C-alpha positions as CSV (number, residue, x, y, z in Angstrom):
1,M,-0.3,14.7,6.7
2,T,-1.9,17.8,5.4
3,S,-0.6,17.5,1.8
4,F,-2.3,15.4,-0.9
5,G,-0.1,14.0,-3.6
6,L,3.7,13.9,-3.8
7,I,5.3,14.8,-0.5
8,G,8.9,13.5,-0.8
9,W,11.4,11.6,-2.9
10,T,15.0,10.3,-2.7
11,P,17.2,9.4,-5.6
12,V,19.4,6.3,-5.6
13,A,22.3,5.2,-7.7
14,P,22.2,2.9,-9.7
15,G,18.9,4.3,-10.7
16,Y,16.8,1.3,-11.5
17,P,14.8,0.6,-8.4
18,S,11.8,-1.6,-9.0
19,P,10.4,-4.1,-6.4
20,I,9.5,-2.8,-3.0
21,A,8.4,-4.3,0.4
22,L,7.5,-2.5,3.6
23,S,8.1,-3.6,7.2
24,D,8.3,-1.8,10.5
25,G,9.0,1.7,9.2
26,Y,11.5,0.6,6.5
27,A,11.2,0.1,2.7
28,F,13.3,-2.6,1.1
29,V,13.8,-1.6,-2.5
30,G,15.4,-3.9,-5.1
31,D,17.4,-2.4,-8.0
32,L,17.7,-3.9,-11.4
33,R,21.4,-3.3,-11.1
34,G,21.6,-5.7,-8.2
35,V,21.5,-3.4,-5.1
36,L,19.0,-3.7,-2.3
37,H,18.4,-0.2,-0.8
38,I,16.9,0.0,2.7
39,F,15.1,3.2,3.5
40,D,14.1,4.6,6.8
41,L,10.5,5.9,6.4
42,S,10.1,7.7,9.8
43,D,9.8,10.9,7.9
44,P,7.8,10.2,4.7
45,T,8.8,13.6,3.3
46,A,12.4,12.6,3.2
47,P,12.9,8.8,3.0
48,T,16.5,8.0,3.8
49,V,18.8,5.2,2.7
50,V,20.3,3.7,5.8
51,A,21.8,0.5,4.4
52,T,22.5,-1.4,1.2
53,F,23.0,-5.1,0.3
54,R,24.4,-6.9,-2.8
55,Y,24.8,-10.6,-3.4
56,P,27.4,-11.5,-4.3
57,A,29.6,-8.5,-4.0
58,G,30.5,-6.9,-7.3
59,Y,27.8,-8.5,-9.3
60,N,24.9,-6.7,-11.1
61,N,22.2,-9.3,-11.3
62,E,18.7,-7.9,-11.3
63,I,16.6,-7.9,-8.1
64,V,13.2,-8.9,-9.5
65,D,11.1,-9.2,-6.4
66,V,11.4,-8.8,-2.6
67,D,9.1,-10.0,0.2
68,V,9.4,-9.6,4.0
69,L,8.5,-12.4,6.4
70,G,9.2,-11.4,10.0
71,D,13.0,-11.0,10.3
72,D,13.7,-12.5,6.9
73,L,13.8,-10.9,3.5
74,Y,13.4,-13.1,0.4
75,I,14.9,-11.8,-2.8
76,S,14.3,-13.1,-6.3
77,Y,17.8,-12.5,-7.5
78,D,17.7,-13.3,-11.2
79,A,20.5,-15.7,-12.1
80,F,21.3,-16.3,-8.4
81,G,17.9,-17.7,-7.7
82,L,16.1,-17.1,-4.4
83,V,18.2,-15.5,-1.7
84,K,17.3,-15.2,2.0
85,V,18.6,-12.2,4.0
86,D,18.4,-11.7,7.8
87,I,17.0,-8.2,8.4
88,S,16.4,-8.4,12.2
89,D,18.7,-5.4,12.2
90,P,17.7,-3.5,9.1
91,L,20.9,-1.5,9.3
92,N,23.0,-4.6,8.9
93,P,21.3,-7.0,6.4
94,T,23.0,-10.4,6.5
95,F,23.1,-13.1,3.9
96,V,21.6,-16.4,5.1
97,G,21.4,-18.7,2.0
98,A,20.4,-19.1,-1.6
99,S,18.9,-21.7,-3.9
100,K,19.0,-21.6,-7.7
101,D,16.6,-24.0,-9.4
102,G,15.9,-22.5,-12.8
103,S,17.4,-20.1,-15.3
104,Y,16.3,-16.7,-13.8
105,A,14.3,-16.2,-10.6
106,G,11.3,-13.9,-11.0
107,S,8.3,-13.3,-8.7
108,F,8.1,-14.6,-5.1
109,D,5.0,-15.1,-2.9
110,T,3.7,-17.0,0.1
111,D,0.3,-17.1,1.7
112,D,1.0,-18.9,5.0
113,G,4.7,-18.1,5.5
114,V,5.4,-21.8,5.4
115,F,5.8,-22.4,1.7
116,G,7.3,-20.0,-0.8
117,F,6.5,-20.0,-4.5
118,V,9.0,-18.7,-7.0
119,T,8.7,-18.2,-10.8
120,Y,11.6,-18.7,-13.1
121,G,12.1,-17.2,-16.6
122,Y,13.8,-18.5,-19.7
123,Q,12.8,-22.1,-19.1
124,Y,13.0,-24.4,-22.0
125,G,10.9,-27.3,-23.1
126,T,9.1,-28.9,-20.1
127,A,11.2,-27.2,-17.5
128,P,9.0,-25.9,-14.7
129,E,8.1,-22.2,-14.4
130,V,7.3,-22.3,-10.6
131,Q,9.4,-23.9,-7.8
132,V,7.9,-24.5,-4.3
133,Y,10.2,-24.2,-1.2
134,D,9.7,-25.2,2.4
135,L,10.7,-21.9,4.0
136,G,11.5,-23.7,7.3
137,T,14.3,-25.6,5.7
138,F,15.4,-23.1,3.1
139,P,18.0,-22.9,1.4
140,S,17.3,-26.6,0.8
141,G,16.0,-27.3,-2.6
142,P,12.4,-27.1,-3.8
143,V,9.8,-29.6,-2.5
144,A,7.7,-29.3,-5.6
145,S,7.5,-27.6,-9.0
146,Y,4.8,-26.6,-11.5
147,A,5.0,-26.4,-15.3
148,G,2.3,-24.4,-17.1
149,Y,0.0,-26.1,-19.5
150,G,-1.2,-23.4,-21.8
151,D,-1.9,-24.0,-25.5
152,G,1.7,-23.8,-26.6
153,D,4.2,-26.5,-27.4
154,Y,5.8,-27.1,-24.0
155,T,7.6,-30.1,-25.3
156,N,9.7,-28.2,-27.8
157,P,13.2,-27.7,-26.3
158,K,13.6,-24.6,-28.4
159,Q,10.5,-23.0,-27.0
160,V,11.2,-20.4,-24.3
161,V,8.7,-20.2,-21.4
162,H,8.7,-17.6,-18.6
163,G,7.1,-17.5,-15.2
164,S,5.8,-14.0,-14.6
165,S,4.1,-12.6,-11.4
166,V,2.7,-15.0,-8.8
167,D,0.0,-14.4,-6.1
168,V,-1.0,-17.2,-3.7
169,V,-4.4,-16.8,-2.0
170,G,-5.6,-19.6,0.2
171,D,-5.5,-22.9,-1.7
172,L,-5.0,-21.3,-5.1
173,M,-2.0,-19.9,-6.9
174,Y,-2.5,-17.3,-9.7
175,V,0.5,-17.1,-12.0
176,G,1.4,-15.5,-15.3
177,I,3.0,-18.1,-17.7
178,V,4.4,-16.7,-20.9
179,Q,5.4,-18.6,-24.0
180,N,7.2,-17.0,-26.8
181,Y,5.2,-16.6,-30.0
182,V,2.1,-17.9,-28.2
183,G,1.2,-15.3,-25.6
184,A,0.7,-14.7,-21.9
185,F,-1.5,-17.0,-19.8
186,L,-3.1,-16.4,-16.4
187,E,-3.0,-19.9,-14.9
188,I,-4.9,-20.9,-11.7
189,V,-3.3,-23.7,-9.8
190,D,-4.6,-25.7,-6.8
191,V,-1.9,-25.6,-4.1
192,S,-4.0,-27.0,-1.3
193,D,-1.2,-29.5,-1.1
194,P,1.8,-27.3,-1.8
195,T,4.0,-30.3,-2.5
196,A,1.7,-31.3,-5.4
197,P,0.4,-28.3,-7.4
198,V,-2.4,-29.2,-9.8
199,G,-3.4,-26.9,-12.7
200,V,-7.1,-25.8,-12.7
201,S,-7.3,-23.5,-15.7
202,S,-5.4,-21.4,-18.1
203,L,-6.6,-18.2,-19.8
204,L,-4.8,-16.7,-22.8
205,T,-4.4,-12.9,-22.7
206,P,-2.8,-11.8,-26.0
207,T,0.0,-9.2,-25.5
208,N,-0.9,-7.3,-28.6
209,V,-4.4,-6.7,-27.0
210,Y,-3.7,-6.4,-23.3
211,G,-0.1,-5.3,-23.1
212,D,3.2,-7.0,-22.1
213,W,3.2,-9.6,-19.4
214,Q,6.0,-7.9,-17.3
215,G,3.8,-6.7,-14.5
216,V,2.4,-7.6,-11.1
217,I,-0.7,-9.8,-10.5
218,E,-2.8,-9.3,-7.4
219,V,-6.0,-11.0,-6.5
220,S,-8.8,-9.4,-4.5
221,G,-12.0,-11.2,-3.9
222,D,-13.3,-12.7,-7.1
223,Y,-11.0,-10.7,-9.4
224,A,-7.4,-10.9,-10.5
225,Y,-5.7,-7.6,-11.5
226,W,-2.7,-7.8,-13.8
227,A,-0.6,-4.7,-14.4
228,R,0.5,-5.0,-18.0
229,G,3.5,-3.2,-19.3
230,A,4.3,-1.4,-22.6
231,Y,6.7,-2.9,-25.2
232,P,7.8,0.0,-27.4
233,P,9.7,-2.1,-30.0
234,A,6.4,-3.8,-30.9
235,N,4.2,-0.8,-30.3
236,I,2.4,-2.6,-27.5
237,V,0.5,-0.4,-25.0
238,G,0.1,-1.5,-21.4
239,G,-2.7,-1.1,-18.9
240,L,-4.8,-2.7,-16.2
241,L,-6.3,-6.1,-17.0
242,T,-9.2,-7.3,-14.8
243,V,-10.1,-11.0,-14.8
244,D,-13.1,-12.6,-13.1
245,V,-11.8,-15.6,-11.3
246,S,-15.0,-16.4,-9.3
247,D,-15.1,-19.7,-11.1
248,G,-11.5,-20.8,-10.9
249,A,-12.1,-23.4,-13.7
250,N,-13.3,-20.8,-16.1
251,P,-11.7,-17.4,-15.6
252,V,-13.1,-14.6,-17.9
253,I,-11.6,-11.2,-18.9
254,A,-13.8,-8.6,-17.3
255,D,-12.1,-5.3,-18.3
256,F,-9.0,-3.7,-19.7
257,D,-8.0,-0.1,-19.2
258,S,-5.3,1.1,-21.6
259,I,-2.6,3.1,-20.0
260,P,-0.3,4.7,-22.6
261,D,2.4,5.5,-20.1
262,A,2.4,2.0,-18.4
263,G,5.8,0.7,-17.3
264,S,8.0,0.0,-20.3
265,Y,9.9,-3.2,-21.0
266,G,12.3,-4.2,-23.7
267,L,14.2,-0.9,-23.9
268,P,18.0,-0.5,-24.3
269,G,19.6,-1.0,-20.9
270,G,16.6,-2.9,-19.5
271,G,13.4,-2.1,-17.8
272,G,10.6,-3.7,-15.8
273,G,6.9,-4.0,-15.8
274,P,4.5,-1.9,-13.7
275,G,3.6,-2.8,-10.1
276,L,0.3,-2.5,-8.3
277,D,-1.1,-2.7,-4.8
278,I,-4.7,-3.0,-3.5
279,V,-5.7,-1.5,-0.2
280,G,-9.4,-1.5,0.7
281,D,-11.4,-0.5,-2.4
282,Q,-8.5,1.4,-4.0
283,L,-6.0,0.0,-6.5
284,Y,-2.7,1.8,-7.0
285,M,-0.6,1.3,-10.1
286,A,2.8,2.8,-10.9
287,S,3.5,4.1,-14.4
288,C,6.2,5.9,-16.3
289,T,4.7,9.2,-15.2
290,G,3.7,8.6,-11.6
291,L,0.8,7.0,-9.7
292,Y,-2.6,5.9,-11.0
293,V,-5.4,5.3,-8.6
294,Y,-8.6,3.2,-9.4
295,D,-11.8,2.8,-7.4
296,L,-12.8,-0.8,-7.1
297,T,-16.3,-0.2,-5.7
298,N,-17.4,-2.2,-8.8
299,P,-14.5,-4.7,-8.8
300,A,-15.3,-5.9,-12.4
301,D,-15.0,-2.3,-13.7
302,P,-12.2,-0.3,-12.0
303,Q,-12.8,3.4,-12.3
304,L,-9.9,5.7,-12.8
305,V,-9.9,8.5,-10.1
306,I,-6.3,9.8,-10.3
307,D,-4.3,10.1,-13.5
308,P,-0.8,11.6,-12.9
309,N,-1.0,13.2,-16.4
310,V,-4.0,15.2,-15.2
311,D,-3.7,15.2,-11.5
312,T,-0.1,16.4,-11.6
313,E,0.4,16.3,-7.8
314,F,0.6,12.5,-8.4
315,A,3.4,12.8,-11.0
316,F,7.0,11.8,-10.4
317,P,9.4,14.7,-9.6
318,D,11.3,16.0,-12.7
319,A,14.4,14.3,-11.3
320,F,12.9,10.9,-12.0
321,L,11.7,11.7,-15.5
322,P,11.8,10.2,-18.1
323,S,10.9,7.0,-16.1
324,R,10.4,3.5,-17.2
325,G,7.9,2.8,-14.4
326,G,8.2,1.0,-11.1
327,W,6.4,-0.7,-8.3
328,V,4.1,0.6,-5.5
329,Q,3.3,-0.4,-1.9
330,V,0.7,1.5,0.2
331,E,0.6,1.7,4.0
332,N,-1.3,4.0,6.4
333,G,-2.4,6.3,3.5
334,F,1.1,6.7,2.0
335,A,2.0,5.2,-1.4
336,Y,5.7,4.4,-1.8
337,V,6.5,4.3,-5.5
338,T,9.8,3.3,-7.1
339,A,10.8,5.0,-10.4
340,Q,13.3,3.5,-12.9
341,F,15.1,6.4,-14.4
342,D,15.9,6.3,-18.1
343,G,19.5,7.2,-17.3
344,D,20.9,6.2,-13.9
345,Q,19.1,8.1,-11.1
346,G,15.7,6.8,-10.3
347,G,14.6,6.5,-6.7
348,L,11.7,6.3,-4.3
349,A,8.8,8.7,-4.3
350,V,6.2,9.1,-1.6
351,F,2.6,10.2,-2.2
352,D,0.0,11.0,0.5
353,V,-3.1,9.3,-1.0
354,S,-5.6,10.1,1.8
355,D,-7.4,13.5,2.2
356,D,-7.6,14.8,5.8
357,V,-11.0,14.5,7.6
358,V,-11.9,17.9,9.1
359,C,-14.6,18.5,11.7
360,D,-15.4,21.5,13.9
361,L,-15.3,22.7,17.4
362,F,-18.8,23.8,18.5
363,R,-19.5,25.9,21.6
364,D,-23.2,25.4,21.5
365,K,-25.8,22.9,20.7
366,D,-27.2,22.4,17.2
367,F,-23.7,22.8,15.6
368,V,-23.4,26.6,16.2
369,G,-20.7,28.6,17.8
370,D,-17.8,27.3,15.6
371,A,-14.6,28.0,17.5
372,G,-12.1,25.9,15.5
373,D,-11.4,22.6,13.7
374,V,-10.5,19.0,14.6
375,T,-8.4,17.6,11.8
376,F,-7.7,13.9,11.4
377,S,-4.7,12.8,9.2
378,N,-2.6,9.8,8.6
379,T,1.0,9.4,9.8
380,P,3.5,6.6,9.1
381,D,2.7,5.2,12.6
382,G,-1.0,5.7,12.8
383,L,-3.4,8.7,13.3
384,R,-2.8,12.4,14.1
385,I,-5.6,14.6,15.6
386,A,-4.9,18.3,15.4
387,V,-7.2,20.7,17.4
388,T,-7.1,24.2,16.0
389,G,-8.7,27.5,17.1
390,Q,-10.1,30.0,14.7
391,D,-11.7,33.5,14.5
392,G,-9.7,34.7,17.5
393,W,-10.3,31.6,19.6
394,T,-7.3,29.8,21.0
395,I,-7.1,26.4,22.7
396,A,-6.4,26.6,26.4
397,E,-6.8,22.8,27.0
398,A,-7.9,19.8,25.0
399,K,-9.0,16.4,26.3
400,L,-9.4,13.4,24.0
401,H,-10.7,9.9,24.4
402,L,-11.0,7.0,21.9
403,G,-13.8,4.5,22.0
404,D,-16.0,2.4,19.7
405,I,-19.3,2.9,18.1
406,D,-22.1,0.6,17.0
407,T,-22.8,2.0,13.5
408,A,-26.2,0.4,13.4
409,T,-27.5,2.0,16.6
410,G,-25.1,5.0,17.1
411,D,-24.3,3.8,20.6
412,V,-20.8,4.5,21.8
413,S,-18.7,2.5,24.3
414,G,-15.4,2.6,26.0
415,F,-15.9,6.2,27.4
416,P,-15.9,7.2,31.1
417,V,-19.5,8.3,31.9
418,N,-21.5,8.9,35.0
419,K,-24.8,7.2,36.0
420,G,-26.7,9.7,33.9
421,G,-24.7,8.9,30.8
422,N,-22.8,12.2,30.7
423,P,-19.1,12.1,29.9
424,K,-16.5,12.4,32.7
425,V,-14.2,14.7,30.8
426,G,-11.6,14.7,33.6
427,K,-11.2,11.0,33.1
428,F,-10.4,11.2,29.4
429,D,-7.2,9.4,28.6
430,F,-5.4,12.1,26.6
431,K,-4.8,15.8,27.7
432,E,-2.8,18.8,26.5
433,A,-3.0,22.1,28.3
434,Q,-1.4,25.1,26.5
435,A,-2.7,28.4,25.2
436,T,-2.1,27.9,21.5
437,D,-3.8,27.9,18.1
438,D,-2.9,24.2,17.5
439,L,-2.6,21.1,19.8
440,V,-1.6,17.8,18.3
441,F,-2.2,14.2,19.4
442,D,-0.6,11.2,17.8
443,F,-2.0,7.7,18.1
444,T,-0.3,4.4,17.2
445,L,-2.0,1.6,15.2
446,S,-2.1,-0.5,18.4
447,E,-4.0,2.3,20.2
448,L,-6.5,2.5,17.4
449,A,-6.9,-1.3,17.3
450,A,-7.6,-1.3,21.1
451,A,-10.4,1.3,20.6
452,D,-11.9,-0.5,17.7
453,T,-13.4,-3.4,19.8
454,D,-15.7,-4.7,17.1
455,D,-13.0,-4.6,14.4
456,D,-15.0,-2.7,11.8
457,G,-12.5,0.0,11.3
458,I,-14.8,2.7,12.7
459,I,-13.9,4.3,16.0
460,A,-15.5,7.0,18.2
461,V,-13.5,10.1,19.1
462,A,-14.5,12.5,21.8
463,V,-12.7,15.9,21.7
464,H,-13.5,18.4,24.5
465,T,-11.7,21.7,24.6
466,D,-11.6,24.8,26.8
467,V,-11.3,27.8,24.4
468,E,-10.7,31.5,25.0
469,T,-10.7,34.8,23.2
470,W,-10.4,38.5,24.0
471,Q,-13.6,40.5,23.4
472,P,-14.6,44.1,24.1
473,D,-15.8,44.6,27.6
474,G,-18.2,47.5,26.9
475,D,-15.9,50.0,28.6
476,G,-13.4,50.4,25.9
477,G,-11.2,47.6,27.1
478,L,-11.0,43.9,26.5
479,E,-12.0,40.9,28.6
480,L,-11.0,37.3,28.4
481,V,-14.0,35.1,27.5
482,T,-13.8,31.4,28.0
483,A,-16.0,28.6,26.8
484,S,-16.2,24.8,26.3
485,A,-16.3,23.3,22.9
486,W,-16.8,19.8,21.6
487,G,-15.5,18.3,18.4
488,A,-18.3,17.3,15.9
489,C,-18.9,16.8,12.3
490,D,-21.8,19.1,11.2
491,G,-25.0,17.1,11.0
492,E,-23.6,14.0,12.7
493,D,-25.6,14.2,15.9
494,L,-23.8,11.6,18.0
495,D,-23.5,12.0,21.8
496,F,-23.1,9.9,24.9
497,G,-26.8,9.6,25.6
498,G,-26.9,11.8,28.7
499,A,-28.6,15.1,29.2
500,S,-25.5,17.3,28.9
501,H,-24.4,19.0,25.7
502,S,-21.6,16.8,24.2
503,Y,-20.6,15.4,20.9
504,V,-18.8,12.3,19.6
505,I,-17.2,11.9,16.2
506,A,-17.5,8.6,14.3
507,L,-14.2,8.2,12.3
508,D,-13.9,5.6,9.6
509,L,-10.1,4.9,9.6
510,A,-10.3,3.7,6.0
511,D,-11.1,7.2,4.9
512,L,-7.5,8.0,5.9
513,G,-6.0,4.8,4.4
514,I,-5.5,3.4,7.9
515,Y,-6.3,-0.3,8.5
516,V,-5.9,-1.9,11.9
């Protein structure tokens, strides 16, 4: 896309969308009024609801979490427990089964697709906060459970305990366990044997210091990131909590960034905690105002790079304000963010979170004779390359080829070349011939993956064009002047190694939010 920031939105009713999962060009959005909204994302500027689902019909139980595994969607459906839905045809979601094994189902996660972990809230006494299901036999009952062991009195039958967000990474489960009048704990659990979870450690994170516990936990590397919500009745301010979990037996709070407009909880009519998603070295967090973005180059100290209150192109549309927050999922450089409206008309907002990469078309060596641009941008399906003429030059023909590059040596591979190492332009895989100012080429993720043979996310792109322009002929008339031009980034002197004048562009797909 050529825009940066908010590019589209769609309201839904009821207006309390919160959890979101993405799969095969669709967004599955759960509503805190019990409706699953299925969006077609083929046009990110206009996401379209193509189907809905409610279980059971006529009930308004909250959808607290959603997760897609192949053709199956798992929904944490509050008082109805964990619900499995067949989404092999996204336009006709079909109920498969359900299992309720606690008071209110909360977060769901799986690391291997074999076992599913579900938290439950409003558990009393020693009742477990996490249930473990064999997804191959679901909706049969749980095969194991886990009860948190923080510093509270878990034997008191009047003591309410809640399971919050859960993230399973390898052999460890990271879960928020909350005990009324005690606080919110980040617990690390050994699930190397999913049928016998064993607690490893428990870290108290006081809500009056770090915000309410109603938010998403996601682990990346040696750090757990917990989106903490606001709780207005108690003047609690939310934010982003970072915990060093490199030593699972001794987790340590590394950082907390206060966010005054973090997702709100405990308001009349309900509300949910904020969501977050991590892609590459960027963390995205939804708020009441819009989308926050953090740089995780130093994972212990996330740096705020986009604040929707300052960078207003990342604020929710007015139609979604005042919002109570929402969740976010990021794919191919697009952030899909839900917004819970304070009344009854929130929805799904889409933000383009990757800037285009722009190189030039050079007619001569040494990066001179600029005849146009080569613009790389993200699409919902992969990569778009636009070749554009400028200063009177038009594109008569463009040929493109994708290959790979050894970033250590600068050597390129996967291109048709002759014995002298010069490119065989006529053998390039992609060609468009049309006298125009703009030619566009679209590439799928699978095509990008095929080019990236060393799996480092950096590909080589060769762009050769025939350009033309009308210039004075010296006799008072005009003559058509033609030339060849190669796409290149100024100063990036990469070529095929032969004697002919040619350029290759090294493109880091991560710069566009694309991961293959």
